[in-house]
N, C-alpha and C positions, 0 to 999 in steps of 0.2 A: 128236933121238934118232938113234942110229947104226943102220945096217942090221945084220942078223944076221951079215953077213960082215965086219963091222968097218969098212965104208966110211962115207962121210958120209951126209948126208940123202938120202932117196929122190929119184932124178932121174926126171923125166917124159920119156917118149918122145913124139914128135909124133903127133898123131892121124892114122892112115893115111887117105888120101883115099877108099879104097874102103869105108870104114865110115861111110857117110853116113846111113843109116837104121838105127840100132841102139838096143837097149834093154837096160839092166842091171836085173835084178829081184832084189832082196835079200829074203831071208826071215830073220826073227829067231827062227824055230823050225824043227825038223825034222818038225813035225806038220801041222796043218791050214793054217797059214800057208804052209808049203812047197807044199802042194797048191794053195793059192790062187795062189802064184807061178807054178806050172806052168800054171795056167789062163790067166794073163796071157801067158806065153810061147807057148802054143798059139795064142792069138788074134793075137799079134804075128806069128808065123810065117805064119799064114793070110793076113795082110795085107802080106806081103813085107818085114817088119821083122825083122832078125836079132836074136835075143834070147838072153841068157845069164842063167841062174838061179844065184845063189850063196846057199848056206845059211850064214849068219854063224856058227852054232855049230860047223859043220864046219871053219871056218878056224882055230879054237882060238887066237884072238888073246888073249894074256895080259892080265890086268887092268892097266890103265894106272894108274901112280902118278907123281906129280910128282918123285919122287926120282931118276928116271932109272936105276934099278938093274936094270931088266929090258929084254930085247930084244923088239922088235916081232914077230919071227918071220916065217916065209914066208907065213903067212896074210894078214898085212897087206900084204906085197908084192903078193900076188895081188889083193887088194881094190883097192889103189891103182892097179894096172895096169888092172884092169877098169873102174874109174871113168874112167880116161883114154881107154879104147877105145870107150866107149859114150856116146852123147849124151843120151839120156833115161833116167830112173830111176823104178822102181816100188819102193816099200817095203811089204812085207807084214809086219805086226807085231801081236802080241796086246797087250792092256792088262795091265800088271803093276802092281798096287797103285795104279791110277789114273794111270799114267804110261807112260813109254817102257821097253821091256825093257832090262835092263843090257847085253846083248850088243850092242845097237844103239848105245847111248850110248858104250860102250867103243870101238867101232869108229870112231865119229866123233871121239872124243877122240884116239885114236892118229893118225888122218889129219891132225888139226889140228896135231900137234907133230912129225910125221915127214916131212912134205913141204916143199919149198922155199916154195911158196905154196899152202897148202891151200885158200884161197878160190877159186883157179882151178878147183878140183874142183867147186865149188858154184855160183859166180856165174852167174846166168841159166839154170842147168840146169833143164829142165822135169821136174817130179816129180809122180807120182800116188801116193796113199796108199790102202792097203787093210788090212783087219784081219779076222781070225776070232778073236773074243774071247767069253768066257763072259758078260760083262756088256754086250755091245753094241759097245764100243770107242770111244765118242765121246771119252773123255778122252785116250786114246793118240793119236787122230787130231789133236786140238787141240794136244797137247804136241809131237808131231813137226812139225806145221805151223809152230808157233812157232819151234822150233829151226832148221828148214831155211830159213824166211823170214829169220831172223837171219843165216844164212850166205849169203844172196843168191839162193837157189833161187826158181824160179817154180813154186809149188805150186798144182796145179789145185784148183779149188773143189769139184768132184765127188769123192766117195770111194766105196769099196766096203766095206760093213760086213756081216759075216756072223757067225753063231753056230750052235749046235747046233739051233736052232729055225728058222733062216732061212738058206737057201743064198745064196751070192754070186750076184748078178744078172748073167747073161751079157751082157745088153745094156749094163749099166754098164761092164763090163770092156771090151767092144768100143768103147764111146764114149771111154773113157780112153785106150786104145791109139791110136785114131784122133787124138785131141787131142794126145797126146804126139808122134806122128809129124809132125803139122802144125807143132808148136812147135820141132822140132829145129833149124831154121835159126837160131833165136834164141840157141842155145848154141854157142859157137865151140870149146869144149873147153879143157882144161888145157894151157897152153903153157909151163909151168915147166920 
């Protein structure tokens, strides 16, 4: 895929050495999962880990199709750069029809076709999963875990699940942030 400016594939910038303990937190909604993402960011900051929260809907990444007739847009450029700048990843996503929200699947699809070596964005990256879902979110956690494992991520076994009847457990959030920070050395970052 071409960049919006007509250039070639997206080029990676080297990971700056000063970003050693960093966390990217993606939210697949602008509602309760974004609130959950901010709870992770607050915990990370309290533990000396730089955190960036990105709401995938706000990036307005167009729907991917294999025809190659559309441009990825600036939202994808921002996401790809953030993926390169941060070592660990938290994904907060609700369950949609028993699976992954389309905005998240779409972002992963675009990353896979618009970077020189998209696997470098995922291989060995430590990832935590969280959800605020009406039905509990077990199916979305399983689906995301399967996809990210296929891409080479190190997905943590513990998850945060919340809904309107059950708030996110702050101790679970703290444990995941701590575990991600400890695993960051296993991820060398995208070098494409």
